[in-house]
C-alpha positions in Angstrom: 28.8 3.1 11.9 27.0 6.4 11.7 23.8 6.9 13.6 21.3 6.6 10.8 22.6 3.3 9.4 22.9 2.1 13.0 19.2 2.9 13.7 18.1 0.8 10.7 20.5 -2.0 11.7 19.1 -1.9 15.2 15.6 -2.4 14.0 16.7 -5.4 11.9 18.6 -6.9 14.8 15.4 -6.7 16.9 13.3 -8.1 14.0 15.7 -11.0 13.6 15.5 -11.9 17.3 11.7 -11.3 17.7 9.9 -12.3 19.8 12.9 -12.9 22.0 14.0 -9.6 23.7 17.6 -8.4 23.5 19.4 -6.6 26.4 20.9 -3.2 26.0 24.3 -4.7 26.9 24.0 -7.3 24.1 23.0 -4.6 21.6 25.9 -2.4 22.7 28.3 -5.2 22.1 26.8 -6.0 18.7 27.2 -2.4 17.5 30.4 -1.6 19.4 28.9 1.4 21.1 28.1 2.3 24.8 25.0 1.2 26.5 24.0 4.9 26.8 24.2 5.2 23.0 22.0 2.2 22.6 19.4 3.7 25.1 19.4 7.0 23.1 19.0 5.1 19.9 16.0 3.1 21.3 14.4 6.2 22.5 14.8 7.8 19.1 13.1 4.8 17.5 10.2 5.1 19.9 9.9 8.8 19.2 9.8 8.0 15.5 6.9 5.6 16.0 8.8 2.3 15.6 7.0 -0.3 17.8 9.9 -1.2 20.1 9.2 -2.0 23.7 11.0 -2.9 26.9 10.1 -5.8 29.2 11.6 -5.8 32.7 12.6 -8.7 34.9 14.6 -11.9 34.3 14.8 -12.6 30.6 13.7 -9.1 29.8 15.1 -6.6 27.3 14.0 -4.8 24.2 11.9 -6.3 21.4 9.9 -5.3 18.4 6.7 -6.6 16.9 7.8 -7.8 13.4 4.2 -7.7 12.2 4.2 -3.9 12.8 7.2 -3.1 10.6 8.4 -3.8 7.1 11.7 -5.6 6.1 14.3 -3.4 4.3 13.2 -2.1 0.9 15.9 -1.1 -1.5 15.0 2.0 -3.6 17.0 3.6 -6.3 18.0 7.2 -5.8 15.3 8.3 -8.2 12.6 6.3 -6.5 13.6 7.5 -3.0 13.6 11.2 -4.2 10.2 10.8 -5.9 8.7 9.3 -2.7 10.2 12.0 -0.4 9.0 14.8 -2.8 5.5 13.3 -3.2 5.0 12.6 0.5 6.5 15.9 1.7 4.1 17.8 -0.6 1.0 15.9 0.6 -1.8 18.3 1.6 -1.7 18.5 5.4 -5.5 18.1 5.5 -5.6 15.1 3.2 -6.3 11.7 4.7 -3.3 9.9 6.2 -1.2 13.1 5.8 0.3 12.5 9.2 1.6 9.1 8.3 2.8 10.4 4.9 4.8 13.1 6.7 6.6 10.7 9.1 7.2 8.3 6.2 8.8 11.1 4.2 11.0 12.0 7.2 12.2 8.3 7.6 13.1 8.0 3.9 14.9 11.3 3.9 16.8 10.3 7.1 18.1 7.2 5.3 19.5 9.3 2.4 22.9 10.9 2.4 25.0 13.1 0.2 23.8 14.0 -3.4 20.7 11.8 -3.1 19.5 13.7 0.0 20.1 17.1 -1.6 18.3 16.0 -4.8 15.3 14.9 -2.8 15.2 18.1 -0.8 15.5 20.2 -4.0 12.7 18.3 -5.7 10.4 18.5 -2.7 11.0 22.3 -2.5 9.6 22.7 -6.0 6.3 21.1 -5.2 3.6 23.1 -3.3 -0.1 22.6 -2.6 -3.0 24.7 -1.5 -4.5 22.9 1.5 -8.2 22.2 1.8 -10.0 23.4 4.9 -10.6 20.0 6.5 -10.4 20.0 10.3 -7.7 17.7 11.7 -10.3 16.1 14.1 -12.5 15.2 11.1 -9.5 13.8 9.1 -8.4 11.7 12.1 -11.9 10.3 12.7 -12.3 9.3 9.0 -8.9 7.6 9.1 -9.8 5.7 12.2 -13.2 4.6 10.8 -11.7 3.4 7.5 -8.8 1.6 9.2 -10.9 0.0 11.9 -14.0 -0.7 9.7 -16.3 1.1 12.1 -19.5 3.3 11.8 -18.9 7.0 11.8 -21.3 9.7 12.9 -21.2 12.9 10.9 -22.5 16.5 11.1 -22.6 17.3 7.4 -23.2 20.6 5.5 -24.3 20.2 1.9 -23.7 22.5 -1.0 -26.9 24.5 -0.1 -25.7 25.1 3.4 -28.1 22.6 5.0 -26.7 20.7 8.0 -27.7 17.1 8.8 -26.7 14.3 11.2 -25.7 11.1 9.5 -24.5 7.6 10.6 -22.4 6.2 7.8 -20.6 2.9 7.0 -17.3 4.0 5.3 -16.3 2.2 2.1 -13.3 4.3 0.9 -12.0 7.6 -0.3 -12.3 9.4 -3.6 -10.2 12.3 -4.7 -11.4 14.5 -7.6 -10.5 18.0 -8.7 -8.4 18.6 -5.6 -11.2 17.6 -3.2 -11.4 14.5 -1.0 -14.6 12.6 -0.5 -15.6 9.9 2.0 -17.6 7.3 0.1 -20.0 5.5 2.5 -23.3 3.8 2.9 -25.6 6.4 4.5 -28.0 4.8 6.9 -30.3 7.9 6.7 -30.6 7.8 2.9 -30.2 4.0 2.7 -27.9 4.5 -0.2 -24.3 5.1 -1.1 -23.2 8.7 -0.7 -20.1 10.9 -1.1 -19.3 13.3 1.7 -16.8 16.0 0.9 -14.3 16.1 3.7 -14.2 19.9 4.0 -18.0 20.0 4.4 -18.0 17.6 7.4 -18.5 19.9 10.3 -17.8 17.2 12.9 -17.1 13.5 12.8 -17.4 11.1 15.8 -15.9 7.6 15.6 -17.9 4.7 17.2 -16.9 1.2 18.3 -19.7 -0.3 16.2 -18.3 -2.5 13.4 -19.6 -1.6 10.0 -20.5 -4.2 7.4 -18.2 -4.2 4.4 -19.2 -2.3 1.2 -17.8 -2.6 -2.3 -16.5 0.9 -3.2 -17.1 0.4 -6.9 -20.7 -0.7 -6.3 -21.4 2.5 -4.2 -19.9 4.7 -7.0 -21.9 2.9 -9.8 -24.3 5.3 -11.4 -22.8 8.4 -9.9 -20.6 11.1 -11.5 -17.6 9.2 -10.1 -18.5 5.9 -11.6 -15.5 6.0 -13.8 -13.0 6.5 -11.0 -10.0 4.2 -11.1 -7.4 3.3 -8.5 -4.1 5.3 -8.9 -1.6 3.3 -10.9 0.8 3.2 -8.0 -1.8 1.3 -5.9 -3.2 -1.0 -8.6 -0.7 -3.7 -7.9 -1.7 -3.9 -4.3 -5.1 -5.3 -5.0 
């Protein structure tokens, strides 16, 4: 078995056994490789962000949190190529661009032969002009949205005026190549859209924010007709 298929099989072996840990020796026997090869494979999974962990002592070994990974998903060659191309071309300053990049790398690593070449060629024909959003701002926005926490902003409006805001994030809006954080602004006591490339600084907090309905905050604004992308509509 080549390394890439073995890495995926290793993840599934750990998922099937979870939460019970498996020893390196047992994994080496299962895949008919040396213990050193298994150790290198486990390190590669950790480097790729797969939530595998080792426990020492009697009954210890390697395990994976099944809640943190997905079971195998079978894509057609066309679907896999489209995903690799779309994710690889994601604007580096767009929200969740880091996760999109690693997802693209994982999908590409699972493809071989003509399928891999087709995906690479398609991705090479898609380019994007990145927005000027600081990575620290993007990361803070991602953390606040994912964790449902209040975010403190230093924001510069279209007229160049800077203000300090405490906001309760509701979601993200993309329009005309720009990304906006849609949130309840405690200063204005109303829903507001904050263009990400105009956020001078963003500081995450540990304060939990009350939930807000994204559509309700957009109602009456220029973005009231915004709809969820078709690819995401089936998730809600």
